[in-house]
C-alpha positions as CSV (number, residue, x, y, z in Angstrom):
1,M,0.1,0.0,0.1
2,S,0.9,3.6,-0.8
3,D,1.7,6.1,1.8
4,D,-1.4,8.0,0.8
5,G,-3.6,4.5,1.3
6,T,-4.0,3.2,-2.5
7,V,-3.3,0.0,-3.3
8,P,-1.2,0.4,-6.1
9,T,-2.7,-1.5,-9.7
10,H,0.2,-3.6,-11.4
11,S,0.3,-1.9,-14.7
12,S,0.7,-5.0,-16.7
13,D,-3.1,-6.4,-15.3
14,T,-4.1,-3.3,-16.1
15,D,-3.0,-3.2,-20.1
16,D,-4.1,-7.0,-20.1
17,L,-7.6,-6.0,-18.7
18,S,-7.7,-3.2,-21.6
19,R,-6.6,-5.9,-24.5
20,Y,-9.2,-8.0,-23.3
21,A,-11.4,-5.4,-23.8
22,Y,-10.5,-4.1,-27.0
23,L,-10.9,-7.8,-28.4
24,V,-14.2,-7.9,-27.5
25,E,-15.4,-4.6,-28.7
26,Q,-13.3,-5.4,-32.2
27,A,-14.7,-8.6,-32.6
28,E,-17.1,-9.2,-35.7
29,D,-19.2,-11.5,-34.4
30,G,-21.4,-10.3,-31.5
31,L,-20.3,-11.5,-28.3
32,Y,-22.8,-11.4,-24.8
33,M,-22.4,-12.8,-20.8
34,L,-25.4,-13.4,-19.3
35,D,-25.8,-13.5,-15.3
36,E,-27.6,-16.1,-13.3
37,N,-30.7,-14.7,-14.1
38,G,-30.6,-14.8,-17.4
39,R,-29.9,-11.4,-17.7
40,F,-27.4,-9.5,-20.2
41,S,-24.0,-8.2,-18.5
42,V,-21.9,-7.9,-20.8
43,V,-22.4,-7.3,-24.6
44,N,-19.7,-5.8,-27.5
45,E,-20.1,-3.4,-30.4
46,A,-21.1,-6.2,-32.6
47,F,-24.5,-7.3,-30.6
48,V,-25.7,-3.9,-30.0
49,D,-25.6,-3.6,-33.8
50,L,-26.9,-7.3,-34.6
51,T,-29.8,-6.0,-32.6
52,G,-30.6,-2.8,-33.4
53,Y,-30.7,-1.7,-29.5
54,E,-28.6,0.7,-27.7
55,R,-26.0,-1.0,-25.1
56,D,-27.8,0.5,-21.9
57,E,-31.5,-0.5,-23.3
58,I,-29.5,-4.1,-23.4
59,I,-27.6,-4.5,-20.4
60,G,-29.7,-5.6,-17.4
61,N,-32.7,-6.6,-19.4
62,R,-33.2,-10.7,-20.0
63,V,-32.3,-12.7,-23.0
64,T,-35.9,-12.6,-23.6
65,M,-35.7,-9.4,-25.7
66,V,-34.4,-10.5,-28.8
67,L,-35.7,-14.3,-28.3
68,E,-39.2,-15.4,-29.5
69,D,-40.9,-17.8,-27.2
70,N,-40.5,-20.9,-28.6
71,A,-36.6,-19.9,-29.6
72,R,-36.2,-19.4,-25.8
73,K,-37.7,-22.8,-25.2
74,E,-35.3,-24.7,-27.7
75,I,-32.1,-22.6,-26.1
76,N,-33.0,-23.7,-22.8
77,A,-33.1,-27.5,-23.8
78,T,-30.1,-27.2,-25.0
79,I,-28.8,-25.2,-22.1
80,R,-30.2,-27.7,-20.1
81,S,-28.8,-30.6,-22.3
82,A,-25.5,-28.9,-21.3
83,M,-26.0,-29.1,-17.8
84,R,-27.0,-32.3,-17.4
85,T,-24.2,-33.9,-19.6
86,G,-21.3,-31.8,-17.7
87,E,-20.4,-30.9,-21.2
88,G,-21.4,-26.9,-19.9
89,S,-21.2,-25.9,-23.7
90,G,-23.6,-25.8,-26.8
91,S,-24.5,-24.3,-30.2
92,A,-28.2,-23.4,-31.6
93,L,-29.5,-21.8,-34.8
94,T,-31.8,-19.6,-33.9
95,T,-33.5,-16.3,-34.3
96,L,-32.7,-12.8,-32.7
97,L,-35.7,-10.3,-33.1
98,S,-34.3,-6.9,-33.3
99,K,-35.4,-3.5,-32.0
100,S,-37.2,-3.1,-35.2
101,G,-39.7,-6.2,-35.2
102,G,-37.2,-8.1,-37.9
103,E,-36.2,-11.3,-37.5
104,K,-32.0,-12.3,-38.5
105,P,-31.1,-15.9,-38.1
106,V,-27.9,-16.3,-36.2
107,E,-25.6,-19.6,-34.6
108,I,-25.9,-19.0,-30.9
109,R,-23.0,-20.4,-29.1
110,F,-22.5,-20.8,-25.5
111,K,-20.5,-21.4,-22.5
112,L,-21.4,-22.0,-19.1
113,L,-19.7,-19.7,-16.5
114,P,-18.7,-22.8,-12.8
115,F,-19.3,-21.5,-9.7
116,A,-19.1,-23.9,-6.8
117,D,-21.4,-26.7,-7.4
118,G,-23.5,-25.4,-10.4
119,Y,-23.0,-22.5,-13.1
120,N,-23.2,-19.2,-12.7
121,G,-24.7,-17.6,-16.0
122,L,-22.8,-18.0,-19.4
123,T,-21.0,-16.2,-21.9
124,G,-21.3,-16.2,-25.6
125,V,-21.3,-15.8,-29.6
126,A,-24.0,-14.8,-31.5
127,R,-22.9,-15.0,-35.1
128,D,-25.1,-13.3,-37.9
129,I,-25.4,-16.4,-40.7
130,R,-28.0,-14.6,-43.3
131,A,-24.6,-14.1,-45.7
132,R,-24.3,-17.8,-45.6
133,Q,-27.9,-18.6,-45.8
134,H,-27.7,-16.5,-49.2
135,R,-25.5,-17.9,-50.2
136,E,-26.5,-21.4,-49.6
137,Q,-29.9,-20.2,-50.9
138,K,-28.4,-18.6,-54.3
139,L,-26.2,-21.9,-55.1
140,D,-29.9,-23.5,-54.5
141,V,-31.9,-21.8,-57.1
142,L,-29.2,-21.4,-59.6
143,S,-28.2,-24.3,-60.0
144,R,-31.6,-26.0,-60.0
145,V,-33.0,-23.0,-62.5
146,L,-29.8,-23.4,-64.8
147,R,-30.1,-27.3,-64.7
148,H,-33.6,-27.3,-65.8
149,N,-34.0,-24.3,-68.2
150,V,-30.8,-25.1,-70.0
151,R,-31.7,-28.8,-70.8
152,N,-35.2,-27.5,-71.8
153,K,-33.7,-25.4,-74.1
154,L,-30.8,-27.2,-75.3
155,N,-33.3,-30.3,-76.5
156,L,-35.2,-27.7,-78.3
157,I,-32.1,-26.8,-79.9
158,F,-31.1,-30.2,-81.0
159,G,-34.9,-30.9,-82.1
160,H,-34.9,-27.6,-84.7
161,A,-31.4,-28.4,-85.4
162,Q,-32.7,-31.6,-87.0
163,T,-35.8,-29.7,-88.3
164,L,-33.9,-27.8,-90.3
165,Q,-31.8,-31.0,-91.4
166,N,-35.0,-32.7,-92.3
167,T,-37.4,-30.1,-93.7
168,E,-38.2,-28.6,-97.2
169,E,-36.3,-25.5,-97.8
170,D,-39.9,-23.2,-96.6
171,H,-39.4,-24.4,-93.0
172,L,-35.6,-23.1,-92.8
173,Q,-36.9,-19.4,-91.7
174,E,-39.1,-20.5,-88.9
175,A,-37.2,-23.7,-86.7
176,A,-33.9,-20.9,-87.5
177,E,-36.0,-18.2,-85.6
178,Q,-36.8,-20.8,-82.6
179,I,-33.2,-21.5,-82.4
180,E,-32.2,-17.8,-82.5
181,A,-35.0,-17.0,-79.9
182,A,-34.0,-20.4,-77.9
183,A,-30.5,-19.4,-77.7
184,D,-31.4,-15.7,-76.8
185,E,-33.0,-17.0,-73.8
186,L,-30.0,-18.9,-73.1
187,I,-27.8,-16.2,-73.0
188,Q,-30.0,-13.7,-70.9
189,L,-30.5,-16.8,-68.7
190,S,-26.7,-16.9,-68.3
191,E,-26.5,-13.4,-67.8
192,K,-29.1,-12.8,-65.0
193,A,-26.6,-15.4,-62.5
194,R,-24.0,-13.8,-63.7
195,T,-25.6,-10.6,-62.2
196,A,-27.0,-12.7,-59.3
197,Q,-23.6,-14.0,-58.3
198,T,-21.2,-11.1,-58.6
199,E,-23.6,-8.1,-58.2
200,V,-26.0,-9.3,-55.2
201,G,-24.4,-9.4,-51.7
202,F,-24.3,-8.5,-48.1
203,N,-21.8,-5.6,-49.1
204,P,-22.6,-2.3,-47.2
205,T,-19.5,-0.4,-48.9
206,V,-21.5,-0.1,-52.3
207,E,-24.9,2.0,-50.5
208,R,-24.4,5.9,-51.1
209,Q,-26.6,8.9,-51.0
210,M,-28.5,9.0,-54.1
211,S,-31.8,10.6,-55.1
212,V,-33.7,7.4,-55.1
213,V,-36.3,9.6,-57.5
214,E,-34.2,10.8,-60.6
215,L,-32.8,6.8,-60.3
216,I,-36.6,5.6,-61.3
217,E,-37.0,8.2,-63.7
218,H,-33.9,6.8,-65.2
219,L,-34.7,3.5,-65.2
220,A,-38.5,4.1,-66.5
221,V,-37.3,5.5,-69.9
222,Q,-34.4,3.2,-70.6
223,H,-37.4,0.4,-70.2
224,Q,-39.1,2.7,-72.1
225,R,-37.0,2.8,-75.2
226,K,-36.1,-1.4,-74.7
227,Y,-39.7,-1.7,-75.1
228,P,-41.1,1.1,-77.3
229,D,-44.2,-0.4,-77.3
230,S,-45.0,-0.5,-73.7
231,R,-46.3,1.8,-71.2
232,I,-44.7,2.8,-68.2
233,K,-45.9,5.7,-65.8
234,T,-44.8,6.5,-62.3
235,D,-45.9,8.0,-58.7
236,L,-43.2,9.6,-57.4
237,P,-42.7,12.3,-54.3
238,Q,-40.7,15.6,-55.2
239,E,-37.8,14.3,-53.8
240,L,-36.3,11.4,-52.2
241,V,-32.9,11.5,-51.3
242,A,-31.2,8.2,-49.5
243,D,-28.3,5.5,-48.6
244,I,-29.1,3.2,-51.3
245,P,-27.2,-0.2,-52.4
246,K,-26.0,-0.3,-55.9
247,S,-27.9,-3.2,-56.5
248,Y,-31.6,-1.6,-55.9
249,R,-31.2,-1.0,-59.5
250,I,-31.1,-4.2,-60.7
251,A,-34.0,-4.9,-58.2
252,I,-36.4,-2.7,-59.9
253,S,-34.6,-3.1,-63.5
254,E,-36.0,-7.0,-62.9
255,L,-39.4,-6.1,-61.6
256,V,-40.4,-3.8,-64.7
257,E,-39.0,-6.3,-67.1
258,N,-40.8,-9.0,-65.7
259,A,-43.9,-6.7,-65.9
260,I,-43.2,-6.3,-69.9
261,E,-42.7,-9.5,-70.5
262,H,-45.0,-11.5,-69.0
263,N,-47.7,-9.3,-70.2
264,P,-49.6,-10.7,-73.4
265,D,-51.0,-7.5,-74.0
266,D,-49.5,-5.7,-77.0
267,E,-48.8,-2.3,-75.2
268,P,-47.7,-3.6,-71.5
269,R,-48.9,-1.6,-68.6
270,V,-46.4,-0.7,-65.5
271,Q,-47.2,1.7,-62.6
272,I,-43.9,2.4,-60.3
273,R,-44.9,4.1,-57.2
274,L,-42.4,5.2,-54.8
275,K,-42.8,6.4,-51.1
276,R,-41.0,6.8,-48.0
277,V,-42.4,5.8,-44.6
278,D,-40.4,6.8,-41.6
279,S,-37.1,4.9,-42.8
280,D,-38.5,2.7,-45.4
281,I,-38.0,3.1,-48.7
282,I,-40.6,1.5,-50.7
283,T,-41.1,1.0,-54.5
284,V,-44.1,-0.8,-56.0
285,I,-44.3,-2.0,-59.0
286,E,-47.8,-3.0,-60.5
287,D,-48.8,-4.7,-63.8
288,A,-51.5,-5.8,-65.8
289,C,-50.7,-9.4,-66.3
290,P,-51.8,-12.5,-65.4
291,P,-51.6,-13.9,-62.1
292,I,-48.2,-14.7,-60.7
293,P,-48.2,-18.7,-60.4
294,S,-49.3,-19.3,-56.8
295,T,-45.8,-21.1,-56.3
296,D,-43.7,-18.6,-57.6
297,Q,-45.3,-16.3,-54.8
298,E,-45.3,-18.8,-52.0
299,A,-41.2,-19.3,-53.3
300,I,-40.3,-15.4,-53.3
301,N,-42.7,-14.8,-50.1
302,V,-41.2,-17.8,-47.7
303,G,-38.1,-17.1,-49.3
304,E,-36.9,-20.8,-49.9
305,E,-37.3,-23.0,-52.3
306,T,-38.5,-26.8,-52.1
307,P,-39.4,-29.6,-54.8
308,L,-43.1,-28.7,-54.2
309,V,-42.4,-24.6,-54.3
310,H,-40.4,-24.0,-57.4
311,S,-40.0,-20.7,-59.0
312,M,-38.8,-20.9,-62.1
313,G,-37.5,-17.5,-62.9
314,I,-34.5,-16.1,-61.7
315,G,-35.7,-12.6,-62.2
316,L,-37.6,-12.4,-59.4
317,W,-35.2,-13.9,-57.0
318,L,-32.9,-10.8,-57.7
319,A,-34.9,-8.3,-56.7
320,N,-36.0,-10.5,-52.9
321,W,-32.3,-11.3,-52.7
322,V,-31.5,-7.5,-53.1
323,A,-34.2,-6.8,-50.3
324,D,-32.8,-9.4,-48.2
325,T,-29.0,-8.1,-48.3
326,V,-30.3,-4.8,-46.6
327,G,-32.7,-6.2,-44.1
328,G,-36.0,-5.5,-46.2
329,E,-38.5,-7.8,-48.0
330,L,-39.9,-8.8,-51.3
331,E,-43.7,-8.9,-51.3
332,L,-45.9,-10.3,-54.4
333,D,-49.7,-10.0,-54.2
334,R,-52.6,-9.6,-56.6
335,L,-54.2,-5.7,-56.9
336,D,-57.6,-5.6,-55.5
337,D,-59.4,-5.2,-58.8
338,D,-57.4,-8.0,-60.0
339,T,-56.6,-6.8,-63.2
340,G,-52.6,-7.0,-62.4
341,N,-50.1,-8.0,-60.0
342,R,-48.0,-5.9,-57.2
343,A,-44.5,-6.7,-56.0
344,T,-43.3,-4.9,-53.1
345,L,-40.0,-3.8,-52.5
346,R,-39.3,-2.5,-48.9
347,L,-36.0,-1.4,-48.1
348,H,-35.4,-0.6,-43.9
349,G,-33.6,1.8,-42.3
350,L,-32.5,4.4,-44.9
């Protein structure tokens, strides 16, 4: 003890604590500690970002603030199993509830803190697995869509190639046109697949401040030139500036293109609406097309493909992935008067 009555602090111990604190705060994954009552006692910056709550909103609150009942019960069962077997650790795939009400898939890992004859809380890691799920879903969808469409189109190409060899000359032009159209569809499909792999992903660095109104107007002009027989109308605010991802342009282009190409009318109609609601940017594309197949709607709205729920096109998936990468969503439904379809792209917190 020093002359003034204070206990000297060992600089090495202080330095070590500072280093540990720095490592915790710099970790990319969410780190947390719960006391014996299931209340947060420590969280790092990544956990704060993951949940959307401020640190002082989290500390002292129960874990139920970020877990639904079913998720909490599953994790509690995993914890009890770890205590019963004596392993003292475990993991689970679950969903965290953010402050905005959104759901984020995470992988939870934990280590129980031993104390006397039992355990005194736990420490753990919450890893955001949206990017991983996103990559897996893209690979799954692209693989099956490409496999199905390439096989069908190539069969068509081979069939018409044989027709060219075996029919009279007056049939050559029609068969050649069919081959050209099928080949063109394959090229477009390949380009969309490349776009999905290279342009759409979890990369916040591509967000930048821009006029969303000007962007929509520019896209409308582009598609009007590409499809001169179409009628594209817009309903836009006077001004709307936001930090939007680069891939937003891709999503809107795909939705407008789908609305035009799937309309059997000579003059396909498309309406683009844009508005801001609180911190959300909402873009609505309305068409005059026949109903989107229920399987396609369910695949997009649910966000997964199964053998019984299969969407053939990549365009809608591209728009869906764009929304997913920034914590938004794409919803497909039918217009109230049943004259067309509505695609609503909602981007949060912009």
